[in-house]
C-alpha positions, 0 to 999 in steps of 0.5 A: 212592052205593049198591050191592047189599050182596051179603053177605046172603041172603033169608029164607023170610018175605021179610026179608033177613038181613045176613051181614056182622056178628054183629049178624045184622040181619034186615030187612023192606022199608024197614028199616035195619040197626043200622049205619044204612047197610045198608037193604032196598030193593025186596027187596034189601039195599043199602049206602048208603055205597058209594063215599062216604068220610067221612074220608080221610087218609094216616097212618103205619101206626103210627097204626092202631096197627099196630107189626109191619106195614111199620113206618115206612111210610104207609097210605092210610086211609078210612072212611064214616059208620055203625057196628054199635056204639054205644060211649059213648066213641067217638072218631069219633062224628061219623061213626060215629053220624051216620046214627043221629043224623041221620034216616038221612042219608048224607054223604061225598065220592065215592071209588070203589075205583079212585080210592082205590087210585090215591091210595094209589099216588100218595102213596107208601103201601104199604097201605090201611086201612079205618078211622075207622068200623067197616069191616065195615059197608061190607064190599062197598066194602072188598072191591072196594077191597082186591081192586084194591089187591092187584092193584096191589101194596098190602096191606090192613088192617081197623081193627075192633071185631071183629064180622065173621062167619066168612063176611065173614072168609072172603070177604075173607081172600085180600085182607086182610093185617092187622087191628087188633081192639079188645078193648074189655073182658073182660066182657059187661056192658061190651059190652052197656051201653057198646057195644051188643054182646057180648064172645064174638063179638069174642074169636072173631073174634080167634082166627078171623082169627089162624088164617086167617093174617091178621096180628092186633094188638089194642087195648084203651082203658083207661077209669078205673073201667070196664075197668081193674082188674087182673083184667080187664086180666089176663084180656085178656092171658091170653086173647091169650097163650094164643092166641099170645104174639107177637100185639101188644097196644096199651093206650091212654089214654082221654080224655073223648069223646062220651057220656063227658065226665065220665070222667077221663083214664087216668093214665100209672100205669094204662098202666104197670100194664097193661103189666107185667100183659101182660108177666107174662102172657107177651105178648112185645109190649105197647105203650102209646098216646095218651101219651108213653112212648117206652120202652113204644112201642118194640119189643125182641127177646124173646130178647136184650132189645135195641131193634129198632124205635125209636119216638120223638115222636108215633106214627109221627113217628120210627121207626127199624127195626133188623130185618133185611130178613126181620124178624130181630133184628140182634143174635141173629137171633131172628125177630120176628113181623110183616109186614115186606115 
């Protein structure tokens, strides 16, 4: 299936400029964007994956990871093929890089926006996640689905690498309730050499989405020898703390994937060190992921230190929310930042 990729504009030289992400592709007739799924046909930019889902699941919202967003609920999750990044450690490379590695072939199962909303409601989900690959590359598909989802009383979440343009965020903001944004590293070299992107637009997206009133959580996958130094971890934590110390930060363990089969797994000690650095920088909510550490996966009140959301077992398997219905600590009444209803 395909549809007009209307988040774009025509240039005086006949090319079409894509306005969805900060790769800022300017394409001539027959050319594909860096994502591999936006293409100029007959002078118009076309989204080739509209209504075609390459991955669909019902997940615990904690798996996104979103820890301060309707805890203990289920979220209907889907994505398409294609991505505007080329991360060498991608955990979903089989779909994200598929078009670029298969001569622009597009695959997926029909899932029109109406059907996605219907299934989310049928399975008792409270929200929809646009995830598995980069959602902004199938922006128009997410927009149409998110609008219908809001009309049906569902919330919407982007799980993203943070390369949205301001125009994309502004357009989607009325229907976008949450974002988990990857801060993959804090050096331009990492983004350029490992991801095929740049650092500054990502940090800008975190700040812009936050100031638009979208609930933001961030994730950093720590890769041994590449982005796990004290200095780099501290730089990410300090950037986030300066914006708002209540933004949750998820630090996750790397395991060998895709083009990084030769890298070792991230040791638990690295995550504990990053956790301590984040706390020392002033962050109120730091979490570890991809590893068994219940103490650092649970939420504690930043005022009285009491356990307020208990997480045990596999992420999202056992979640006990002790907060009041309005998201306050039941022991000292301190408001805990998040989306609770």
